[in-house]
ROFIVEX-610688 format. One record per residue: x, y, z of N, C-alpha, C, CB in turn; residue number from 1; residue in three letters. Coordinates in steps of 0.1 Angstrom, whole numbers, plus 2048, in hexadecimal, padded with zeros to 3 digits. Glycine has a CB too. Layout:
N
+-----+-----+-----+------+------+------+-----+-----+-----+------+------+------+-----+------+
: n.u : n.v : n.w : ca.u : ca.v : ca.w : c.u : c.v : c.w : cb.u : cb.v : cb.w : pos : code :
+-----+-----+-----+------+------+------+-----+-----+-----+------+------+------+-----+------+
:   X :   Y :   Z :    X :    Y :    Z :   X :   Y :   Z :    X :    Y :    Z : NUM :  ALA :
...
+-----+-----+-----+------+------+------+-----+-----+-----+------+------+------+-----+------+
This chain:
164
+-----+-----+-----+------+------+------+-----+-----+-----+------+------+------+-----+------+
: n.u : n.v : n.w : ca.u : ca.v : ca.w : c.u : c.v : c.w : cb.u : cb.v : cb.w : pos : code :
+-----+-----+-----+------+------+------+-----+-----+-----+------+------+------+-----+------+
: 49E : 734 : 47B :  4A1 :  72A :  471 : 494 : 728 : 469 :  4A6 :  71D :  477 :   1 :  MET :
: 495 : 725 : 45D :  489 :  723 :  454 : 482 : 715 : 458 :  48D :  723 :  445 :   2 :  MET :
: 475 : 716 : 45A :  46E :  70A :  45D : 467 : 705 : 450 :  463 :  70D :  468 :   3 :  LYS :
: 465 : 6F8 : 450 :  45F :  6F1 :  444 : 465 : 6F4 : 437 :  450 :  6F5 :  445 :   4 :  ASN :
: 471 : 6F7 : 436 :  478 :  6FA :  42A : 483 : 6F0 : 428 :  47D :  708 :  429 :   5 :  HIS :
: 480 : 6E3 : 429 :  48A :  6D8 :  427 : 491 : 6D9 : 41A :  483 :  6CB :  429 :   6 :  TRP :
: 48A : 6DF : 410 :  490 :  6E0 :  403 : 49D : 6E9 : 403 :  486 :  6E4 :  3F9 :   7 :  TRP :
: 49E : 6F2 : 40C :  4AA :  6FA :  40D : 4B6 : 6F2 : 410 :  4A8 :  706 :  418 :   8 :  TRP :
: 4B3 : 6E8 : 419 :  4BE :  6DF :  41D : 4C2 : 6D6 : 411 :  4BA :  6D6 :  429 :   9 :  TRP :
: 4B8 : 6D2 : 409 :  4BB :  6CA :  3FD : 4C3 : 6D2 : 3F3 :  4AE :  6C5 :  3F7 :  10 :  LEU :
: 4BF : 6DF : 3F1 :  4C7 :  6E7 :  3E8 : 4D5 : 6E9 : 3ED :  4C0 :  6F5 :  3E6 :  11 :  VAL :
: 4D7 : 6EB : 3FA :  4E4 :  6ED :  400 : 4EC : 6E0 : 3FE :  4E3 :  6F0 :  410 :  12 :  ALA :
: 4E7 : 6D5 : 400 :  4EE :  6C8 :  3FE : 4F2 : 6C7 : 3EF :  4E5 :  6BC :  402 :  13 :  ALA :
: 4E9 : 6CB : 3E6 :  4ED :  6CA :  3D8 : 4F8 : 6D4 : 3D4 :  4E0 :  6CD :  3CF :  14 :  ALA :
: 4F8 : 6E0 : 3DA :  503 :  6E9 :  3D8 : 510 : 6E4 : 3DD :  4FF :  6F7 :  3DF :  15 :  LEU :
: 510 : 6DE : 3E9 :  51D :  6D9 :  3EF : 522 : 6CD : 3E6 :  51A :  6D3 :  3FD :  16 :  VAL :
: 519 : 6C5 : 3E1 :  51C :  6BA :  3D8 : 522 : 6BF : 3CB :  510 :  6B1 :  3D5 :  17 :  LEU :
: 51C : 6CA : 3C5 :  522 :  6D0 :  3B9 : 52F : 6D6 : 3BB :  518 :  6DB :  3B4 :  18 :  MET :
: 532 : 6DC : 3C7 :  53F :  6E2 :  3CA : 549 : 6D7 : 3CA :  53F :  6EA :  3D7 :  19 :  VAL :
: 546 : 6CC : 3D1 :  54F :  6C1 :  3D3 : 552 : 6BA : 3C5 :  549 :  6B6 :  3DC :  20 :  GLY :
: 548 : 6B8 : 3BD :  54B :  6B2 :  3B0 : 552 : 6BB : 3A7 :  53D :  6AE :  3A9 :  21 :  VAL :
: 54F : 6C8 : 3A7 :  556 :  6D2 :  39F : 565 : 6D3 : 3A3 :  550 :  6E0 :  3A1 :  22 :  GLY :
: 568 : 6D3 : 3B0 :  576 :  6D4 :  3B4 : 57D : 6C7 : 3B2 :  577 :  6D7 :  3C3 :  23 :  LEU :
: 576 : 6BB : 3B2 :  57D :  6AF :  3AF : 582 : 6AE : 3A0 :  573 :  6A3 :  3B2 :  24 :  ARG :
: 57B : 6B5 : 398 :  57E :  6B4 :  389 : 584 : 6C2 : 384 :  572 :  6B1 :  382 :  25 :  HIS :
: 58C : 6C9 : 38C :  591 :  6D6 :  388 : 5A0 : 6D5 : 385 :  58F :  6E0 :  393 :  26 :  ASP :
: 5A6 : 6CA : 383 :  5B4 :  6C8 :  381 : 5B9 : 6D1 : 375 :  5B8 :  6BA :  37E :  27 :  ALA :
: 5B1 : 6D3 : 36B :  5B5 :  6DB :  35F : 5B8 : 6E9 : 363 :  5AB :  6DA :  354 :  28 :  SER :
: 5B3 : 6EE : 36E :  5B6 :  6FC :  373 : 5C4 : 6FE : 379 :  5AB :  700 :  37D :  29 :  LEU :
: 5CB : 6F3 : 37C :  5D8 :  6F4 :  382 : 5E3 : 6F4 : 377 :  5DA :  6E9 :  38C :  30 :  TYR :
: 5EE : 6FB : 37A :  5F9 :  6FB :  371 : 603 : 6F0 : 374 :  600 :  709 :  371 :  31 :  SER :
: 603 : 6EB : 380 :  60C :  6E0 :  384 : 605 : 6D3 : 381 :  610 :  6E1 :  393 :  32 :  VAL :
: 60C : 6C8 : 37F :  606 :  6BB :  37C : 5FE : 6B6 : 388 :  611 :  6B1 :  378 :  33 :  PRO :
: 5F2 : 6B1 : 385 :  5E9 :  6AB :  38F : 5E7 : 69D : 38A :  5DB :  6B3 :  390 :  34 :  VAL :
: 5E8 : 693 : 393 :  5E5 :  685 :  390 : 5DC : 67F : 39A :  5F3 :  67E :  390 :  35 :  ALA :
: 5D4 : 675 : 395 :  5CC :  66D :  39E : 5D3 : 660 : 3A0 :  5BD :  66B :  398 :  36 :  GLN :
: 5D4 : 65C : 3AD :  5DB :  650 :  3B1 : 5D3 : 644 : 3AC :  5DE :  650 :  3C0 :  37 :  VAL :
: 5D9 : 63B : 3A5 :  5D2 :  62F :  3A0 : 5D7 : 622 : 3A7 :  5D3 :  62E :  391 :  38 :  THR :
: 5E3 : 622 : 3AC :  5E9 :  616 :  3B3 : 5F3 : 61B : 3BC :  5EE :  60C :  3A8 :  39 :  ALA :
: 5F5 : 614 : 3C7 :  5FF :  617 :  3D1 : 605 : 60A : 3D6 :  5F9 :  61F :  3DE :  40 :  VAL :
: 612 : 609 : 3D6 :  619 :  5FE :  3DC : 622 : 603 : 3E7 :  622 :  5F7 :  3D1 :  41 :  HIS :
: 61F : 5FD : 3F3 :  626 :  601 :  3FF : 632 : 5F8 : 401 :  61D :  601 :  40C :  42 :  ASN :
: 63E : 5FD : 403 :  64A :  5F5 :  406 : 64A : 5F3 : 415 :  657 :  5FC :  401 :  43 :  HIS :
: 653 : 5EB : 41A :  655 :  5E7 :  428 : 658 : 5F4 : 430 :  65F :  5DC :  42A :  44 :  LYS :
: 652 : 5F5 : 43B :  655 :  601 :  444 : 662 : 5FF : 44A :  64A :  602 :  44F :  45 :  ALA :
: 669 : 60B : 44B :  677 :  60B :  451 : 676 : 612 : 45F :  681 :  612 :  448 :  46 :  GLN :
: 67B : 60C : 469 :  67B :  612 :  476 : 685 : 61E : 477 :  67E :  608 :  481 :  47 :  LYS :
: 681 : 629 : 47D :  68A :  634 :  47F : 689 : 639 : 48E :  686 :  640 :  476 :  48 :  GLU :
: 695 : 63C : 493 :  696 :  642 :  4A0 : 69D : 64F : 49F :  69D :  638 :  4AA :  49 :  VAL :
: 696 : 65A : 4A5 :  69D :  667 :  4A4 : 6A6 : 66A : 4B0 :  692 :  672 :  4A3 :  50 :  ASP :
: 6AB : 676 : 4B1 :  6B5 :  679 :  4BB : 6AE : 67A : 4C9 :  6BB :  686 :  4B8 :  51 :  SER :
: 6A1 : 67A : 4CA :  69A :  67B :  4D6 : 695 : 66D : 4DA :  68E :  685 :  4D6 :  52 :  TYR :
: 699 : 663 : 4D3 :  696 :  655 :  4D5 : 687 : 652 : 4D2 :  698 :  651 :  4E3 :  53 :  ASN :
: 681 : 65A : 4C9 :  673 :  657 :  4C4 : 674 : 64D : 4B9 :  66C :  664 :  4C0 :  54 :  ASN :
: 66B : 644 : 4B9 :  66B :  63A :  4AE : 65F : 63C : 4A4 :  66A :  62B :  4B4 :  55 :  THR :
: 662 : 63B : 498 :  658 :  63D :  48D : 65C : 633 : 482 :  657 :  64C :  488 :  56 :  ASP :
: 652 : 631 : 479 :  654 :  628 :  46E : 652 : 630 : 461 :  64B :  61C :  46F :  57 :  TYR :
: 65B : 62F : 458 :  65A :  636 :  44B : 658 : 62B : 440 :  668 :  63D :  448 :  58 :  GLN :
: 64E : 62F : 438 :  64A :  626 :  42D : 64B : 62D : 420 :  63C :  620 :  42F :  59 :  THR :
: 651 : 626 : 416 :  651 :  62C :  409 : 646 : 626 : 400 :  65F :  62A :  402 :  60 :  GLU :
: 640 : 62E : 3F8 :  635 :  629 :  3EF : 63A : 62B : 3E1 :  628 :  630 :  3F2 :  61 :  GLN :
: 637 : 621 : 3D8 :  638 :  623 :  3CA : 62A : 625 : 3C5 :  63F :  616 :  3C3 :  62 :  THR :
: 628 : 631 : 3BF :  61A :  635 :  3BC : 619 : 636 : 3AC :  617 :  643 :  3C2 :  63 :  VAL :
: 60D : 631 : 3A7 :  60A :  633 :  399 : 5FE : 63C : 399 :  607 :  625 :  393 :  64 :  THR :
: 5FE : 646 : 38F :  5F3 :  64F :  38E : 5F0 : 652 : 380 :  5F6 :  65C :  396 :  65 :  GLY :
: 5E5 : 658 : 37D :  5E1 :  65D :  370 : 5E0 : 66C : 370 :  5D3 :  656 :  36C :  66 :  ARG :
: 5E7 : 672 : 367 :  5E8 :  681 :  366 : 5DA : 686 : 362 :  5F2 :  685 :  35C :  67 :  LEU :
: 5D6 : 690 : 369 :  5C9 :  696 :  367 : 5C9 : 6A3 : 35F :  5C2 :  699 :  374 :  68 :  LEU :
: 5D5 : 6A9 : 35D :  5D7 :  6B5 :  355 : 5E4 : 6B5 : 34E :  5D6 :  6C1 :  35F :  69 :  ASN :
: 5E8 : 6C0 : 349 :  5F4 :  6C3 :  341 : 5F2 : 6BC : 333 :  601 :  6BD :  348 :  70 :  THR :
: 5FD : 6BD : 32B :  5FC :  6B7 :  31E : 5FD : 6A8 : 31E :  608 :  6BC :  316 :  71 :  GLY :
: 600 : 6A2 : 32A :  601 :  693 :  32B : 5F5 : 68E : 332 :  60E :  690 :  332 :  72 :  ARG :
: 5EA : 695 : 332 :  5DE :  690 :  338 : 5DA : 682 : 334 :  5D2 :  69A :  335 :  73 :  ARG :
: 5D7 : 67A : 33E :  5D3 :  66C :  33B : 5DE : 662 : 33C :  5CD :  66B :  32E :  74 :  GLY :
: 5EB : 667 : 33B :  5F6 :  65E :  33C : 5F8 : 659 : 34A :  603 :  665 :  337 :  75 :  GLN :
: 5FE : 64D : 34B :  601 :  647 :  358 : 60F : 64B : 35C :  600 :  638 :  358 :  76 :  THR :
: 611 : 64F : 369 :  61E :  653 :  36E : 621 : 64B : 37B :  61F :  662 :  371 :  77 :  VAL :
: 62D : 64A : 37E :  631 :  644 :  38B : 63A : 64D : 393 :  639 :  636 :  388 :  78 :  ARG :
: 638 : 64D : 3A0 :  640 :  656 :  3A9 : 640 : 64F : 3B6 :  63A :  664 :  3A9 :  79 :  PHE :
: 648 : 655 : 3BF :  649 :  64F :  3CD : 644 : 659 : 3D7 :  657 :  64A :  3D0 :  80 :  SER :
: 640 : 653 : 3E3 :  63C :  65B :  3EE : 642 : 654 : 3FA :  62C :  65D :  3EF :  81 :  ASN :
: 647 : 65C : 404 :  64C :  656 :  410 : 644 : 65D : 41B :  65B :  659 :  412 :  82 :  THR :
: 63F : 654 : 425 :  638 :  659 :  430 : 63C : 652 : 43D :  629 :  658 :  42E :  83 :  TYR :
: 639 : 658 : 448 :  63C :  652 :  455 : 62F : 64E : 45B :  644 :  65C :  45E :  84 :  THR :
: 62F : 644 : 464 :  623 :  63F :  46B : 61D : 64A : 473 :  626 :  633 :  473 :  85 :  ARG :
: 625 : 653 : 479 :  620 :  65D :  482 : 618 : 668 : 47A :  62B :  664 :  489 :  86 :  SER :
: 61C : 669 : 46D :  614 :  672 :  464 : 616 : 681 : 468 :  606 :  66F :  464 :  87 :  GLY :
: 621 : 684 : 46F :  623 :  692 :  474 : 624 : 69C : 468 :  62F :  692 :  47C :  88 :  ALA :
: 62C : 698 : 45E :  62E :  6A2 :  453 : 62A : 69C : 445 :  63D :  6A6 :  453 :  89 :  LEU :
: 625 : 690 : 445 :  622 :  689 :  438 : 616 : 680 : 43A :  62E :  682 :  433 :  90 :  ASP :
: 612 : 67A : 42F :  607 :  671 :  430 : 608 : 666 : 425 :  5F9 :  678 :  430 :  91 :  SER :
: 602 : 65B : 427 :  602 :  651 :  41C : 5F8 : 654 : 411 :  5FF :  643 :  422 :  92 :  PRO :
: 5FB : 650 : 405 :  5F2 :  652 :  3FA : 5EA : 646 : 3F8 :  5FA :  656 :  3ED :  93 :  LEU :
: 5DD : 648 : 3F4 :  5D4 :  63E :  3F2 : 5CE : 63F : 3E4 :  5C8 :  63E :  3FD :  94 :  LYS :
: 5C9 : 634 : 3DF :  5C3 :  634 :  3D1 : 5B7 : 63D : 3D2 :  5BE :  625 :  3CD :  95 :  VAL :
: 5B6 : 646 : 3C7 :  5AC :  650 :  3C6 : 5B0 : 65E : 3CA :  5A0 :  64C :  3CF :  96 :  GLY :
: 5BB : 65F : 3D2 :  5C0 :  66C :  3D6 : 5C4 : 674 : 3C9 :  5CC :  66B :  3E0 :  97 :  ASN :
: 5C2 : 681 : 3CA :  5C8 :  689 :  3BF : 5D4 : 691 : 3C5 :  5BD :  693 :  3BA :  98 :  GLN :
: 5DF : 692 : 3BE :  5EB :  697 :  3C3 : 5F1 : 6A1 : 3B9 :  5F5 :  68C :  3C6 :  99 :  VAL :
: 5F9 : 6AA : 3BE :  601 :  6B3 :  3B6 : 60F : 6AD : 3B4 :  603 :  6C1 :  3BC : 100 :  PHE :
: 614 : 6AE : 3A8 :  621 :  6A8 :  3A5 : 62A : 6B3 : 3A0 :  620 :  69D :  39B : 101 :  LEU :
: 637 : 6B0 : 3A1 :  642 :  6B8 :  39B : 648 : 6B0 : 38F :  64D :  6BD :  3A5 : 102 :  THR :
: 649 : 6B6 : 384 :  64F :  6AF :  378 : 65C : 6B5 : 375 :  645 :  6B1 :  36C : 103 :  HIS :
: 666 : 6AC : 375 :  674 :  6B0 :  371 : 67A : 6A5 : 368 :  67D :  6B2 :  37E : 104 :  SER :
: 67E : 6A8 : 35C :  683 :  69F :  353 : 679 : 695 : 34F :  68F :  697 :  359 : 105 :  GLY :
: 67B : 688 : 352 :  672 :  67D :  34E : 66B : 678 : 35A :  678 :  673 :  346 : 106 :  HIS :
: 66C : 67E : 366 :  667 :  678 :  372 : 65D : 682 : 379 :  672 :  674 :  37C : 107 :  SER :
: 655 : 67D : 382 :  64C :  685 :  38A : 64F : 682 : 398 :  63D :  681 :  386 : 108 :  TYR :
: 64D : 68C : 3A1 :  64F :  68B :  3AF : 642 : 690 : 3B6 :  65B :  693 :  3B4 : 109 :  GLN :
: 63F : 689 : 3C1 :  633 :  68D :  3C8 : 636 : 69A : 3CF :  62F :  682 :  3D3 : 110 :  PHE :
: 62C : 6A4 : 3CE :  62E :  6B1 :  3D4 : 625 : 6B3 : 3E0 :  62B :  6BC :  3C9 : 111 :  ARG :
: 618 : 6B0 : 3DE :  60E :  6B2 :  3E9 : 601 : 6AC : 3E5 :  60D :  6C1 :  3EC : 112 :  ASP :
: 5F8 : 6AA : 3EF :  5EB :  6A6 :  3EC : 5E2 : 6B1 : 3E7 :  5E4 :  6A0 :  3F9 : 113 :  ASN :
: 5D9 : 6AE : 3DF :  5CF :  6B9 :  3DA : 5C3 : 6B9 : 3E3 :  5CB :  6B6 :  3CB : 114 :  LYS :
: 5C2 : 6C3 : 3EB :  5B8 :  6C4 :  3F6 : 5AD : 6CD : 3F3 :  5BF :  6C8 :  403 : 115 :  ARG :
: 5AC : 6D3 : 3E7 :  5A1 :  6DD :  3E5 : 593 : 6D8 : 3E6 :  5A3 :  6E3 :  3D7 : 116 :  ASP :
: 591 : 6CB : 3E4 :  583 :  6C6 :  3E5 : 57E : 6C7 : 3F4 :  583 :  6B7 :  3E0 : 117 :  VAL :
: 587 : 6C2 : 3FD :  583 :  6C3 :  40B : 581 : 6D1 : 410 :  58E :  6BC :  414 : 118 :  VAL :
: 58A : 6DA : 40C :  589 :  6E8 :  411 : 57D : 6EF : 40A :  596 :  6EF :  40D : 119 :  LEU :
: 57B : 6EC : 3FD :  56F :  6F2 :  3F7 : 562 : 6EE : 3FC :  570 :  6EF :  3E8 : 120 :  GLY :
: 561 : 6E1 : 3FF :  554 :  6DB :  404 : 552 : 6E1 : 412 :  555 :  6CC :  405 : 121 :  VAL :
: 55C : 6E1 : 41B :  55B :  6E7 :  428 : 557 : 6F6 : 428 :  568 :  6E5 :  430 : 122 :  LEU :
: 55D : 6FD : 41F :  55A :  70B :  41D : 54B : 70D : 419 :  563 :  712 :  413 : 123 :  LEU :
: 547 : 705 : 40F :  539 :  705 :  40A : 52F : 702 : 415 :  537 :  6FC :  3FE : 124 :  ALA :
: 532 : 6F7 : 41D :  529 :  6F3 :  428 : 529 : 6FF : 433 :  52F :  6E6 :  42F : 125 :  ILE :
: 534 : 705 : 436 :  534 :  710 :  43F : 52C : 71B : 43B :  543 :  714 :  442 : 126 :  THR :
: 52E : 720 : 42E :  526 :  72B :  429 : 517 : 728 : 428 :  52B :  72F :  41B : 127 :  LEU :
: 514 : 71C : 424 :  505 :  718 :  423 : 4FF : 717 : 431 :  504 :  70B :  41C : 128 :  LEU :
: 506 : 712 : 43A :  501 :  712 :  448 : 4FF : 720 : 44E :  50A :  709 :  451 : 129 :  LEU :
: 508 : 728 : 44B :  506 :  736 :  44F : 4FA : 73C : 449 :  513 :  73F :  44C : 130 :  ILE :
: 4F8 : 73A : 43C :  4EC :  73F :  435 : 4DF : 739 : 43A :  4EE :  73D :  426 : 131 :  CYS :
: 4DF : 72C : 43C :  4D3 :  725 :  440 : 4CF : 728 : 44F :  4D4 :  717 :  43E : 132 :  LEU :
: 4D9 : 72A : 457 :  4D7 :  72C :  465 : 4D6 : 73A : 46A :  4E1 :  724 :  46E : 133 :  LEU :
: 4DD : 743 : 463 :  4DE :  751 :  467 : 4D5 : 75A : 45F :  4EC :  756 :  467 : 134 :  ALA :
: 4CF : 754 : 454 :  4C6 :  75B :  44B : 4C9 : 76A : 449 :  4B8 :  759 :  450 : 135 :  ALA :
: 4C2 : 773 : 450 :  4C4 :  781 :  44E : 4D2 : 786 : 450 :  4BA :  788 :  457 : 136 :  LYS :
: 4D9 : 780 : 459 :  4E6 :  785 :  45D : 4F1 : 77F : 455 :  4E8 :  784 :  46B : 137 :  HIS :
: 4EE : 776 : 44C :  4F8 :  76E :  445 : 502 : 776 : 43E :  4F2 :  764 :  43C : 138 :  ALA :
: 4FE : 780 : 436 :  507 :  789 :  42E : 511 : 790 : 437 :  4FF :  793 :  426 : 139 :  VAL :
: 50C : 795 : 442 :  514 :  79D :  44C : 51F : 793 : 452 :  50C :  7A3 :  457 : 140 :  VAL :
: 51B : 787 : 455 :  524 :  77D :  45B : 52F : 77A : 451 :  51C :  771 :  460 : 141 :  ILE :
: 52B : 777 : 445 :  534 :  773 :  43A : 53E : 77E : 437 :  52D :  76E :  42E : 142 :  ILE :
: 539 : 78A : 436 :  542 :  796 :  434 : 54C : 797 : 43F :  539 :  7A3 :  431 : 143 :  VAL :
: 547 : 796 : 44B :  54F :  797 :  457 : 55A : 78C : 457 :  547 :  796 :  464 : 144 :  SER :
: 557 : 780 : 454 :  561 :  775 :  453 : 56B : 778 : 448 :  55A :  767 :  450 : 145 :  ILE :
: 566 : 77D : 43D :  56F :  780 :  431 : 579 : 78B : 435 :  567 :  783 :  425 : 146 :  ALA :
: 574 : 796 : 43C :  57C :  7A1 :  440 : 586 : 79D : 44A :  573 :  7AC :  445 : 147 :  ALA :
: 582 : 795 : 454 :  58C :  790 :  45E : 597 : 787 : 458 :  585 :  788 :  469 : 148 :  ASN :
: 593 : 77F : 44E :  59C :  776 :  447 : 5A6 : 77E : 43F :  595 :  76C :  43E : 149 :  THR :
: 5A1 : 788 : 438 :  5AA :  791 :  430 : 5B4 : 798 : 439 :  5A2 :  79B :  428 : 150 :  ALA :
: 5AF : 79E : 445 :  5B8 :  7A5 :  44E : 5C2 : 79B : 454 :  5AF :  7AB :  45A : 151 :  LEU :
: 5BE : 78F : 457 :  5C7 :  785 :  45C : 5D3 : 783 : 452 :  5C0 :  778 :  460 : 152 :  PHE :
: 5CF : 780 : 446 :  5DA :  77D :  43C : 5E2 : 789 : 438 :  5D3 :  777 :  42F : 153 :  PHE :
: 5DC : 795 : 438 :  5E3 :  7A1 :  435 : 5ED : 7A3 : 440 :  5D9 :  7AD :  434 : 154 :  TRP :
: 5E9 : 7A2 : 44D :  5F2 :  7A4 :  458 : 5FD : 799 : 458 :  5EA :  7A4 :  465 : 155 :  GLY :
: 5F9 : 78D : 455 :  603 :  782 :  454 : 60D : 785 : 449 :  5FC :  775 :  452 : 156 :  HIS :
: 609 : 78A : 43E :  613 :  78C :  433 : 61D : 797 : 436 :  60C :  790 :  426 : 157 :  SER :
: 61A : 7A0 : 43F :  623 :  7AB :  443 : 62A : 7A8 : 450 :  61C :  7B8 :  445 : 158 :  PHE :
: 627 : 79C : 456 :  62E :  798 :  462 : 628 : 79E : 46F :  63D :  79C :  461 : 159 :  GLY :
: 61E : 7A6 : 46D :  618 :  7AC :  479 : 60A : 7B0 : 475 :  620 :  7B8 :  47F : 160 :  SER :
: 602 : 7B3 : 47F :  5F4 :  7B8 :  47C : 5F4 : 7C5 : 475 :  5EC :  7B8 :  489 : 161 :  ALA :
: 5EB : 7C8 : 46C :  5EB :  7D5 :  465 : 5E8 : 7E1 : 46D :  5E1 :  7D4 :  459 : 162 :  PRO :
: 5E2 : 7DF : 479 :  5DE :  7EA :  481 : 5E9 : 7EF : 48A :  5D1 :  7E7 :  489 : 163 :  TRP :
: 5F5 : 7E8 : 48A :  600 :  7EC :  492 : 608 : 7F7 : 48C :  608 :  7E0 :  496 : 164 :  ARG :
+-----+-----+-----+------+------+------+-----+-----+-----+------+------+------+-----+------+
């Protein structure tokens, strides 16, 4: 590890910050509508019991958001989101979240959360830590990770590993 080079860590932190800010403001790169949540109203939770006698509570949210892309950029839209307290397959929306929407007719529906900021920052931190801590071997490590990832997805797309 490099000694007395604290400025490398400062540069690494600045790069991670730039990746995060860049990905937070990349909505124009998407073809589907992206909105930033500006207000959320939670309705009363409804108790649910499934066939296994598990109890959960389902809450519907009325969400207001501002479109960040498409020809209607800047306009306010309303849509709904339903989530369960267990959070097994869904999650509540909060003010500041960026979300993907589906547009049909005159209405918008919630599609999914926009998670690229978190994933991009984690990837940047991982790559920078490899570079800072493994120095000479960083390129070999990164190429190895990329090759293994490519093989994994290639094998997954064919339903089996490529070497079979």
